[in-house]
TORKEFI-316695 format. One record per residue (C-alpha): x, y, z. Coordinates in pm, whole numbers, padded with zeros to 5 digits, always signed. Example, Ala and Ser with C-alpha at 12.3 -4.5 7.8 and 13.67 -1.06 7.14 Angstrom:
BEGIN
+01230-00450+00780
+01367-00106+00714
END
This chain:
BEGIN
-01748-03006+01916
-01612-02998+01574
-01386-02687+01491
-01594-02609+01172
-01884-02362+01252
-02179-02508+01307
-02440-02535+01017
-02669-02224+00979
-02527-02080+01278
-02425-01673+01220
-02579-01501+01547
-02498-01321+01809
-02638-01237+02132
-02683-00865+02188
-02728-00712+02572
-02943-00461+02602
-02715-00351+02925
-02400-00341+03087
-02378-00354+03481
-02392-00250+03821
-02139-00311+04118
-01956-00616+04075
-01719-00869+04293
-01510-01088+04005
-01251-01335+04139
-01015-01480+03835
-00894-01778+03887
-00667-02032+03718
-00825-02273+03440
-01042-02590+03580
-00766-02863+03537
-00523-02667+03745
-00505-02566+04134
-00703-02241+04170
-00423-01938+04214
-00511-01669+04498
-00851-01483+04402
-00805-01141+04278
-00998-00876+04472
-01338-00754+04415
-01378-00474+04156
-01636-00227+04208
-01852-00029+03943
-02057-00181+03694
-01813-00273+03438
-01508-00504+03596
-01202-00514+03383
-01143-00891+03217
-00830-00884+03056
-00578-01037+03276
-00549-01428+03349
-00624-01565+03012
-00504-01864+02861
-00421-01916+02487
-00318-02180+02225
-00259-02112+01843
-00412-02449+01718
-00299-02404+01367
-00096-02095+01231
-00151-02197+00876
-00459-02243+00859
-00799-02231+01004
-00874-02600+01078
-00779-02794+01386
-00581-03082+01235
-00669-03400+01441
-00934-03243+01634
-00709-03168+01937
-00917-02840+02060
-01249-02998+01958
-01308-02993+02336
-01152-02649+02407
-01512-02460+02501
-01566-02734+02804
-01514-02668+03128
-01270-02962+03195
-01050-02927+02934
-00678-02904+03034
-00540-02562+02924
-00236-02644+03187
+00016-02599+02908
-00140-02307+02742
+00009-01970+02733
-00110-01714+03013
-00168-01405+02806
-00341-01077+02895
-00553-00874+02676
-00509-00746+02428
-00306-00978+02288
-00197-01013+01891
-00088-01370+01836
+00058-01295+01486
+00294-01017+01619
+00460-01297+01846
+00529-01517+01533
+00860-01483+01326
+00760-01325+00952
+00786-01569+00676
+00767-01548+00310
+00630-01923+00305
+00240-01912+00286
+00212-01541+00333
+00187-01251+00160
+00323-00888+00181
-00026-00768+00247
-00002-00915+00581
+00363-00801+00633
+00431-01186+00596
+00293-01223+00896
+00069-01556+00977
-00275-01585+01099
-00450-01891+01171
-00677-02037+01424
-00637-01962+01797
-00805-02041+02121
-00849-01855+02434
-00998-01949+02763
-01016-01770+03114
-01160-01951+03435
-01347-01717+03697
-01585-01751+03994
-01862-01498+04089
-01989-01439+04404
-02335-01532+04540
-02426-01159+04570
-02465-01150+04218
-02772-01385+04200
-03055-01244+04026
-02821-00942+03846
-02797-00955+03451
-02416-01047+03372
-02291-00991+03015
-01926-00986+02862
-01845-00746+02623
-01573-00715+02366
-01418-00427+02180
-01298-00638+01916
-01160-00992+01802
-00964-01075+01485
-01157-01228+01354
-01483-01432+01336
-01512-01480+01700
-01698-01776+01853
-01780-01733+02219
-01884-01999+02456
-01952-02019+02853
-01896-02343+03014
-01909-02551+02695
-02243-02363+02550
-02213-02183+02229
-02339-01813+02271
-02285-01698+01936
-02055-01549+01706
-01926-01212+01546
-01752-01244+01243
-01626-00853+01182
-01310-00781+01353
-01351-00412+01399
-01700-00359+01602
-01778-00463+01933
-02016-00697+02062
-02159-00867+02381
-02297-01146+02485
-02564-01233+02795
-02429-01472+03021
-02759-01399+03275
-02853-01793+03350
-02581-01979+03246
-02315-01862+03562
-02214-02038+03828
-02257-01756+04130
-02162-02025+04445
-01836-01836+04462
-01679-02144+04423
-01757-02324+04097
-01563-02180+03799
-01661-02040+03495
-01504-02121+03143
-01547-01859+02900
-01346-01943+02577
-01355-01772+02275
-01226-01910+01928
-01066-01651+01655
-00953-01719+01300
-00743-01531+01039
-00788-01691+00721
-00520-01546+00525
-00572-01312+00278
-00813-01147+00504
-00682-00786+00486
-00526-00563+00259
-00266-00452+00546
-00146-00626+00868
-00457-00706+01060
-00302-00907+01343
-00483-01207+01508
-00665-01275+01828
-00849-01084+02110
-00666-00753+02002
-00925-00507+02186
-01042-00503+02566
-01258-00738+02728
-01517-00613+03000
-01748-00828+03248
-02083-00607+03325
-02306-00644+03585
-02643-00458+03611
-02978-00479+03795
-03283-00628+03586
-03366-00247+03524
-03040-00073+03366
-02933+00186+03089
-02914-00047+02766
-02587-00104+02611
-02514+00208+02398
-02808+00348+02579
-02723+00703+02608
-02716+00967+02298
-02616+01324+02383
-02637+01601+02149
-02658+01974+02182
-02840+02097+01898
-02866+02486+01966
-02514+02548+02046
-02460+02698+01672
-02763+02976+01834
-02553+03041+02123
-02767+02803+02368
-02637+02561+02545
-02895+02310+02540
-02842+01924+02624
-03085+01706+02466
-03030+01344+02626
-03229+01035+02502
-03167+00725+02719
-03265+00379+02679
-03382+00186+02966
-03418-00175+03006
-03669-00368+03201
-03568-00748+03205
-03791-00833+03491
-04131-00957+03401
-04303-00685+03613
-04391-00346+03509
-04214-00078+03683
-04197+00310+03679
-03829+00443+03677
-03675+00832+03726
-03415+00858+03480
-03192+01168+03659
-02934+01328+03433
-02657+01545+03591
-02385+01714+03375
-02061+01835+03511
-01833+02090+03345
-01436+02038+03287
-01375+02131+03626
-01608+01848+03737
-01840+02108+03877
-02227+02032+03839
-02385+02247+03581
-02746+02129+03514
-02938+01859+03592
-03297+01685+03508
-03498+01408+03540
-03775+01214+03335
-04053+00974+03478
-04067+00657+03253
-04323+00362+03243
-04094+00032+03191
-04349-00257+03075
-04184-00598+03166
-03904-00737+02962
-03904-00430+02726
-03698-00103+02652
-03822+00217+02669
-03686+00550+02586
-03648+00853+02832
-03587+01193+02687
-03424+01480+02876
-03372+01817+02843
-03105+02039+03007
-02955+02387+03008
-02620+02495+03051
-02519+02864+03099
-02219+02999+02861
-02096+02635+02768
-01748+02617+02702
-01706+02491+02356
-01461+02169+02270
-01269+02281+01972
-00911+02173+01827
-00721+02424+02049
-00910+02392+02358
-01078+02023+02376
-01312+02073+02684
-01485+01772+02789
-01817+01735+02994
-01955+01444+03150
-02313+01342+03162
-02376+01115+03492
-02725+00900+03422
-02871+00739+03728
-03199+00519+03695
-03407+00499+04000
-03699+00273+04079
-03869+00331+04428
-03651+00545+04556
-03294+00326+04501
-03058+00372+04224
-03017+00060+03999
-02790+00148+03757
-02553+00478+03670
-02373+00557+03364
-02134+00815+03245
-02075+00947+02880
-01831+01200+02782
-01957+01461+02565
-01863+01853+02391
-02017+02170+02289
-01947+02211+01925
-02113+02290+01600
-01958+02191+01258
-02061+02294+00907
-01955+02143+00572
-02008+02384+00317
-01999+02304-00054
-01864+02629-00107
-01684+02756+00183
-01514+02445+00306
-01519+02340+00683
-01545+02521+00996
-01590+02435+01330
-01769+02653+01620
-01816+02915+01302
-01429+02934+01247
-01329+02834+00910
-01044+02567+00900
-00882+02345+00657
-00915+01936+00757
-00545+01857+00793
-00574+01496+00834
-00373+01190+00819
-00522+00832+00760
-00385+00524+01026
-00444+00165+00999
-00523+00037+01329
-00141-00142+01391
+00087+00015+01631
+00419-00070+01468
+00635-00314+01726
+00315-00399+01905
+00098-00512+01598
-00266-00478+01637
-00254-00469+02032
-00430-00186+02139
-00271+00046+02412
-00394+00358+02520
-00035+00479+02589
+00070+00385+02222
-00221+00560+02093
-00151+00893+02249
+00213+00876+02177
+00095+00817+01794
-00146+01102+01822
+00094+01331+01969
+00368+01262+01682
+00023+01393+01469
-00037+01699+01633
+00325+01805+01609
+00288+01771+01248
-00008+02005+01255
-00245+01732+01232
-00636+01829+01341
-00805+01543+01173
-00783+01166+01140
-00944+00911+00963
-00983+00549+01097
-00884+00348+00779
-01066+00137+00688
-01261+00035+00992
-01454+00161+01317
-01185+00254+01564
-01103+00110+01923
-01312+00313+02144
-00982+00429+02343
-00880+00616+01998
-01222+00787+02027
-01093+00897+02364
-00739+00982+02285
-00872+01223+01998
-01118+01405+02199
-00899+01490+02444
-00595+01597+02229
-00880+01815+02019
-00836+01609+01670
-01159+01560+01467
-01232+01228+01307
-01387+01064+01020
-01500+00707+01131
-01541+00474+00849
-01745+00140+00838
-01591-00103+00549
-01303-00176+00291
-01589-00355+00091
-01908-00367+00052
-02084-00692-00125
-01797-00724-00374
-01461-00831-00202
-01065-00749-00284
-00956-01035-00113
-01055-01394-00107
-01175-01391+00290
-01253-01028+00361
-01554-00870+00464
-01767-00921+00165
-01847-01312+00286
-02033-01159+00597
-02171-00827+00453
-02516-00915+00342
-02603-01050+00696
-02388-00831+00912
-02336-00479+00758
-02604-00297+00882
-02571-00417+01232
-02178-00352+01204
-02272+00027+01093
-02502+00072+01383
-02241-00056+01638
-01973+00180+01462
-02228+00460+01544
-02316+00387+01868
-01991+00323+02005
-01884+00705+01891
-02211+00900+01881
-02159+01083+02186
-01766+01199+02098
-01766+01526+02003
-01392+01458+01798
-01607+01260+01552
-01780+01486+01250
-01818+01241+00949
-01942+00880+00890
-01791+00734+00633
-01975+00390+00494
-01692+00288+00312
-01354+00313+00136
-01279+00240-00254
-01589-00013-00249
-01585-00195-00625
-01990-00186-00564
-01986+00204-00644
-01945+00161-00989
-02189-00168-01014
-02546-00157-01052
-02658-00281-00699
-02420+00013-00557
-02679+00230-00476
-02914+00004-00317
-02651-00087-00089
-02557+00292-00031
-02910+00379+00091
-02933+00075+00304
-02622+00167+00481
-02743+00546+00482
-03044+00462+00652
-02905+00254+00914
-02681+00540+01025
-02938+00811+01011
-03162+00592+01197
-02926+00632+01511
-02772+00974+01443
-02867+01274+01186
-02636+01543+01359
-02324+01440+01105
-02259+01446+00763
-02270+01081+00602
-01950+01041+00339
-01765+00750+00167
-01408+00764+00034
-01345+00659-00300
-01122+00627-00606
-01440+00579-00847
-01505+00978-00916
-01149+01077-01077
-01396+01187-01369
-01728+01357-01357
-01973+01057-01365
-02223+01001-01612
-02595+01062-01529
-02758+00745-01395
-02442+00570-01370
-02398+00391-00974
-02146+00645-00888
-02417+00951-00997
-02686+00795-00809
-02452+00734-00490
-02308+01061-00503
-02675+01210-00486
-02727+01007-00172
-02425+01138-00006
-02392+01472+00198
-02049+01473+00049
-01741+01277-00076
-01393+01205+00002
-01180+01174-00333
-00856+00937-00355
-00593+01059-00555
-00771+01307-00788
-00602+01587-01018
-00699+01901-00934
-00872+01953-01283
-01105+01634-01187
-01197+01786-00815
-01286+02100-00997
-01507+01934-01233
-01677+01747-00940
-01732+02077-00770
-01897+02193-01060
-02133+01921-01137
-02235+01888-00759
-02294+02238-00641
-02469+02118-00330
-02223+01838-00224
-01886+01895-00025
-01583+01750-00155
-01230+01668+00051
-00923+01432-00020
-00977+01118+00182
-00666+01001+00054
-00397+01244-00060
-00035+01219-00198
+00095+00843-00121
+00451+00942-00169
+00665+00682-00048
+00998+00727+00115
+01251+00576+00362
+01376+00772+00628
+01739+00905+00572
+01771+00753+00188
+01811+01036-00095
+01797+00970-00481
+01768+01184-00790
+01672+01563-00611
+01630+01682-01001
+01377+01437-01099
+01018+01470-01004
+00989+01086-00983
+01223+00819-00949
+01278+00459-00979
+01316+00201-00712
+01624-00011-00578
+01529-00347-00616
+01893-00486-00476
+01832-00674-00156
+01933-00506+00160
+01916-00186-00038
+01523-00204-00105
+01406+00191-00008
+01253+00498-00170
+01388+00836-00181
+01280+01126+00048
+01333+01415-00177
+00908+01360-00233
+00995+01229-00558
+00879+00836-00555
+00527+00808-00680
+00321+00535-00761
+00111+00546-01089
-00188+00647-00877
-00011+00929-00659
+00103+01268-00615
+00385+01427-00476
+00328+01566-00105
+00386+01933-00223
+00148+01880-00528
-00138+01763-00305
-00056+02041-00029
-00087+02294-00294
-00400+02138-00475
-00606+02159-00131
-00451+02494-00026
-00591+02666-00330
-00948+02552-00320
-01168+02710-00050
-01466+02479-00147
-01216+02183-00059
-01268+02110+00292
-00937+01944+00331
-00720+01627+00296
-00620+01337+00499
-00266+01223+00392
-00200+00875+00320
-00029+00814+00553
+00036+00950+00858
+00262+00652+00976
+00412+00360+00811
+00201+00050+00896
+00262-00322+00848
+00181-00480+00536
+00127-00341+00183
+00476-00235+00116
+00435-00084-00215
+00665+00001-00432
+00784-00399-00356
+00608-00698-00347
+00909-00942-00191
+01003-01075+00144
+01124-00921+00409
+01016-00590+00296
+00714-00597+00566
+00585-00232+00606
+00462+00007+00383
+00640+00337+00269
+00391+00597+00261
+00425+00755+00609
+00499+01090+00750
+00679+00915+01042
+00831+00566+01010
+00677+00245+01154
+00922+00343+01452
+00764+00662+01482
+01068+00855+01394
+00984+01139+01139
+01106+01126+00798
+01133+01462+00575
+00781+01446+00485
+00663+01540+00828
+00862+01838+00809
+00704+01916+00461
+00381+01873+00570
+00479+02064+00914
+00586+02343+00721
+00223+02404+00567
+00029+02304+00852
+00180+02492+01146
+00258+02847+01227
+00570+02851+01471
+00878+02930+01323
+01026+02624+01205
+01321+02511+00960
+01436+02187+00833
+01731+02079+00610
+01700+01774+00393
+01884+01562+00316
+01935+01486+00700
+02265+01355+00638
+02593+01562+00595
+02809+01255+00661
+02786+00993+00369
+02892+01226+00081
+03199+01254-00054
+03432+01576-00089
+03323+01796-00342
+03009+01585-00424
+02716+01807-00507
+02455+01772-00280
+02089+01887-00311
+01982+02059-00027
+01615+02152+00029
+01487+02362+00340
+01097+02355+00450
+01008+02631+00624
+00711+02842+00772
+00948+03144+00771
+01016+03350+00424
+01360+03407+00478
+01675+03145+00498
+02039+03170+00514
+02277+02860+00461
+02566+02847+00612
+02856+02557+00580
+03116+02583+00838
+03058+02973+00915
+03030+03076+00536
+02718+03193+00432
+02587+03029+00095
+02340+03275+00045
+01973+03394+00175
+01671+03292-00024
+01322+03365+00022
+00964+03247-00028
+00753+03479-00188
+00439+03597-00029
+00124+03502-00171
-00268+03512-00156
-00544+03257-00245
-00808+03394-00484
-01027+03416-00139
-00742+03593+00033
-00554+03338+00256
-00176+03389+00263
+00072+03153+00182
+00448+03096+00125
+00590+02960-00191
+00861+03013-00451
+00782+03125-00799
+01003+02915-01012
+00809+02628-01265
+00728+02324-01051
+00707+02092-01385
+00444+01896-01175
+00142+01891-01347
+00144+01804-01766
-00225+01854-01745
-00197+02233-01753
-00005+02378-02081
+00256+02520-01890
+00345+02173-01783
+00312+02280-01409
+00051+02312-01133
-00115+02679-01193
-00268+02786-00930
-00636+02984-00955
-00445+03294-00873
-00217+03235-01170
+00072+03142-00972
+00319+02838-00951
+00592+02735-00742
+00773+02485-00466
+00702+02468-00106
+01071+02436-00069
+01424+02607-00091
+01677+02447-00291
+02050+02474-00305
+02314+02283-00436
+02623+02273-00205
+02953+02094-00270
+03008+01848-00016
+03245+01970+00264
+03249+01762+00613
+03148+02005+00929
+02858+02189+01016
+02552+02299+00784
+02305+02524+00929
+01997+02675+00761
+01876+03023+00961
+01545+03124+00938
+01484+03509+01011
+01164+03731+01012
+01249+04118+01049
+01594+04044+01023
+01576+03821+01334
+01636+03493+01379
+01359+03288+01507
+01445+02920+01369
+01736+02695+01277
+01819+02335+01164
+02161+02203+01201
+02364+01903+01061
+02674+01820+01186
+02926+01549+00996
+02957+01264+01232
+03264+01121+01329
+03303+00696+01406
+03046+00549+01652
+03147+00565+02019
+02830+00561+02243
+02441+00497+02296
+02204+00776+02389
+01887+00707+02506
+01579+00939+02504
+01183+00976+02528
+01014+01129+02222
+00763+01347+02410
+00642+01501+02150
+00693+01844+02323
+00450+01713+02624
+00629+01629+02959
+00673+01253+03019
+00359+01118+03193
+00392+00742+03333
+00214+00497+03156
+00202+00137+03037
+00395+00164+02721
+00687+00424+02664
+00887+00494+02332
+01271+00491+02411
+01464+00622+02097
+01841+00509+02127
+02048+00716+01890
+02453+00581+01815
+02659+00872+01835
+02991+01001+01804
+03231+01129+02066
+03066+01478+02008
+02712+01345+02062
+02640+01388+01703
+02411+01083+01530
+02609+00841+01300
+02379+00815+01039
+02486+00461+00935
+02341+00099+00934
+02408-00114+01258
+02561-00171+01530
+02312-00463+01671
+02172-00306+01985
+02050-00484+02271
+01805-00355+02517
+01750-00458+02885
+01486-00355+03130
+01548-00370+03515
+01247-00296+03726
+00865-00345+03657
+00918-00330+03309
+01020-00529+02982
+01079-00484+02638
+00741-00481+02463
+00881-00464+02107
+01195-00321+01903
+01163-00131+01524
+01424+00094+01342
+01196+00215+01064
+01345-00006+00834
+01090-00140+00600
+01314-00395+00489
+01382-00597+00778
+01347-00967+00806
+01371-01018+01163
+01046-01029+01450
+00951-00719+01638
+00923-00924+01939
+01281-00913+02054
+01539-00727+02235
+01756-00691+01955
+01757-00440+01643
+01979-00311+01423
+02026+00099+01427
+01899+00213+01104
+02036+00556+01023
+02181+00548+01351
+01829+00515+01528
+01624+00235+01663
+01335+00219+01916
+01238+00032+02223
+00884+00017+02341
+00904-00064+02727
+00588-00189+02884
+00563-00108+03247
+00444-00446+03433
+00296-00268+03733
+00505-00252+04091
+00674-00016+04291
+01041+00145+04180
+01181+00272+03892
+01228+00125+03517
+01563+00149+03382
+01632+00077+03036
+02001+00041+02900
+02106-00026+02536
+02440-00149+02446
+02627-00266+02146
+02988-00409+02103
+03270-00165+02122
+03029+00151+02217
+02937+00304+02569
+02590+00191+02667
+02314+00451+02692
+02128+00413+02981
+01756+00566+03066
+01522+00595+03407
+01140+00575+03374
+00913+00635+03676
+00728+00315+03775
+00360+00275+03742
+00078+00083+03897
-00027+00035+03556
+00090-00252+03328
+00049-00603+03255
+00256-00917+03338
+00176-01130+03025
+00112-00819+02774
+00304-00710+02483
+00647-00888+02467
+00624-01117+02770
+00657-01424+02543
+00974-01269+02303
+01171-01523+02143
+01518-01364+02055
+01644-01489+01715
+01992-01406+01619
+02040-01114+01379
+02206-01276+01057
+02347-00993+00825
+02255-01082+00470
+02597-01228+00300
+02556-01196-00081
+02829-01292-00324
+02718-01061-00562
+02590-00712-00464
+02506-00388-00670
+02450-00017-00549
+02152-00006-00750
+01907-00292-00936
+01639-00104-01157
+01378-00394-01159
+01310-00718-00970
+01433-00939-01245
+01798-00788-01300
+01928-00833-00952
+02302-00890-00897
+02269-01254-00833
+02177-01291-01216
+02517-01256-01299
+02600-01578-01139
+02372-01818-01244
+02513-01900-01540
+02256-01797-01777
+02362-01578-02070
+01994-01482-02071
+01952-01298-01734
+02182-01057-01552
+02198-00718-01343
+02090-00380-01474
+02057-00038-01340
+01789+00039-01613
+01468+00123-01540
+01095+00273-01636
+00899+00445-01394
+00532+00490-01501
+00324+00750-01572
+00132+00923-01306
-00169+01149-01347
+00013+01483-01336
+00370+01343-01446
+00515+01160-01757
+00700+00840-01746
+01045+00865-01663
+01366+00608-01741
+01686+00848-01725
+02045+00673-01724
+02223+00669-01397
+02563+00852-01429
+02726+00582-01223
+02681+00243-01026
+02884-00037-00862
+02900-00413-00885
+03080-00610-00640
+03166-01002-00572
+03221-01102-00208
+03374-01439-00036
+03325-01572+00283
+03686-01584+00334
+03980-01404+00171
+04035-01489-00191
+04341-01380-00420
+04235-01243-00712
+04413-01065-01009
+04082-00996-01256
+03753-00934-01293
+03554-01048-01591
+03220-00868-01681
+02989-00942-01992
+02830-00602-02050
+02534-00613-02275
+02507-00323-02572
+02182-00245-02765
+01983+00070-02818
+01928+00140-02453
+02228-00006-02286
+02582+00123-02335
+02925+00036-02227
+03059+00202-01925
+03279+00527-02036
+03509+00480-01706
+03557+00236-01461
+03733+00193-01168
+03794-00119-00918
+03857-00136-00551
+03926-00409-00297
+03809-00423+00076
+04083-00372+00316
+04075-00305+00687
+04025+00068+00619
+03751+00047+00376
+03789-00019-00007
+04097+00105-00179
+04185+00088-00531
+04365-00177-00684
+04710-00108-00864
+04789-00120-01230
+04446-00165-01353
+04439-00271-01724
+04117-00301-01914
+04056-00509-02246
+03705-00410-02377
+03472-00700-02516
+03435-00683-02879
+03057-00751-02933
+02748-00732-02669
+02762-00984-02399
+03139-01060-02499
+03385-01054-02176
+03543-00723-02059
+03828-00781-01861
+03987-00562-01573
+04297-00735-01464
+04533-00547-01193
+04820-00666-00942
+04713-00986-00749
+04530-00887-00393
+04386-01068-00131
+04049-00947-00036
+03665-01047+00084
+03534-00833-00180
+03615-00671-00500
+03381-00384-00631
+03351-00218-01001
+03240+00100-01016
+03106+00246-01334
+03044+00590-01493
+02822+00585-01787
+02604+00764-02041
+02345+00523-02093
+02208+00221-01888
+02416-00115-01763
+02371-00459-01790
+02626-00744-01677
+02520-01082-01788
+02824-01249-01578
+03082-01177-01370
+03314-01349-01263
+03681-01257-01031
+03974-01519-01097
END
């Protein structure tokens, strides 16, 4: 069969049911001898994730050059040379990143065309049963074949689907069945890294002809707000036989301890080849409520009984809880008012790519909990069901979102191509998959969709809203939008859509604009579906006295400041977003963009090898940035204090260092080497509706829209959410001590690090005990002789695993990183790196070792577990050499992408290096272009050179100046040392040579450090 999609075929077969007791045996592909059969699996669902074969047919396109895979769906096709993979699987993350044929949106990873095949036998006992296969998600446009026959396709990557296999299977216990899946990822198909392939779970399900339909159970607790433990259960039951039957639908409720607390039954007449619905009411006395602090889950068991025989049994977890989104009073859960303290998270998992692993999901969400998070927005697509399970067990409420676009696309190959045909079915699938979860409190029909401001938008919104409400009328329907930064004109598309929604999530609105919306639509509720988008790099700091600062475009130094002061034109600082939400009782809360750095969309850089975003409160490796502690100081109540910068090593003696302190405590003392640098206090303030908070009372200067130039609370107050000291650097120990009532309640400490001596391994458990699981995140710290983390870059760490485990991926959180995540080596970044260790299943402990030349290795032992996969993430890792970037020209700072150090060496007098930058205005801040006090440029060589002078051609005009002072140093074994007898001959005009002569030196690098009162530009740099 040709690779191109058959003309007119855009269909899928969705089953009415899922399955009963099944014995499934997996075998190798048909073309090879059969391996040992697996043991029978009991239960209506059988895991179908092991033992697949995979071939990447084309990593650079979605066609099959030469037709090599035209017969891949056929049982006799030889797949013996294909890779063995266990699902979930993401082929993109296994490919090396490249700047050729990709873009920053995909994190410079490739997509293409891939094929999967699985061979399996079924026993004769399955004759007469209903058999189906269920997928939780395939990226993307999955075409599924059984024994060479096309079952159908499913375009959307983020919704589940099922195909009926009944009547097409061999069930003689001997003849293999072959399931084949074709998946494509045409680039560009997503604005962020999506991954490619069968990246979510697959199940084989078997039922009797009479069974509960797929997604056929819906549990609600309609009277819980009134104090009654009513449980209403609707059950869709399918009769695939031709003969009508009468079934008894029995429902049993178990409390969180597993005790039966209610049961009931309903008689149901089932015509042949039809579906009927049973409605059962039950009563639970004194139900335990599901809440953020105590996520108590009940379980519903449904038995379908015909003629005294149980033909099907299903279970569904649910919770007793009620919510209110009040237009004036905000969000409440079980009658308790609270703010949504939320984060946005994309579906990728750092070094694992798009592979969905429950242990990785729980690790990520526990990190969010430690920051004070109580809500998650699934940006911008329906989540994997396992994520819903994690959130409902941890007590995190969810805004589940459908699409990133409607009919009008944002990229050439995104969902707009399939929207008209598939959107209502995909919205229905989204709702069905999560409708029973107490964690889900909002349905979102889209994010920043262009159609929201187009004439056809209101009609599209009406259709999606109707599709949701046809299934679930118990939860509000919203969307997240950037099209409401002003009050819509009456009758405009935005106005007509707003009137249909229950509420609206706004993305990056000023305080004034959200107030205007609240006034215009008093019957709607509002929240921030995306807030802040401040960008930062862990351990990097710049211009703390500026509210917004430029970026460093020098290769190898592409990073952004962690002083909460690097903002794109549409974004806000974390502090502004927190104050804006805090002061408005009507605002339901906010979802920070983003909880964690994610692959792709590397704002503010758009150049290889910057592969990840900068928006996260934690980096892609799961290591907290300073932003994590800012939000933690506002979203938690336990005593805490945090010092920014997180580095008391890389400073010059006497250098003034801006020290910021975040704390939940009002009084903090700063101590350096035992000497107090003074005690500072937050003022205790109260919102206009009586909620207390801590804030300074100094003008913040963070809102040009207010006459004062600062954000002003409705109570008239202004201030900052951090305390500030300026400290002349002195090696030693810097300590922040938080006191309440004169008693120390928290402290944070920074210690100047010495030379690196060893590697220390630890497991970040976010305050929870280590639980054996399939994935463990091991942090490697480069430490000195006293165990202090050395906050430098490098060395290259090598991770090794002994026992039943392997390295599934590595990461260091650095956004500018050329190497693959799927290898056992990675340089430390700011002293840290993380290895994801995957259990492979088996007895005995798992020993993890990290080593680097010249350092004492680190070792850690993890408990073994029966969980895990032999051929899961990391199993096919190919180690690539970590090649350090070698630049003949370098600079401490480059203000723009077209003024990089290499431009000094290209021989073109019109190009050059410069530290000049212009940071555009934001909605609350004016543009910034402030000269830097000092920067350096350098020349380097692979082998030592004898030089006695450096010549620089400086450009001078109304913006660019000559430096007022210059130092020249050369690299030695001890570091950079000043040259001797420096003699300067200044050029007489713009772009004329200026000579820095000195006594001859033999070196591999010479550095020119310049102090200036204006911006600098050098068009040519030469050493002789």
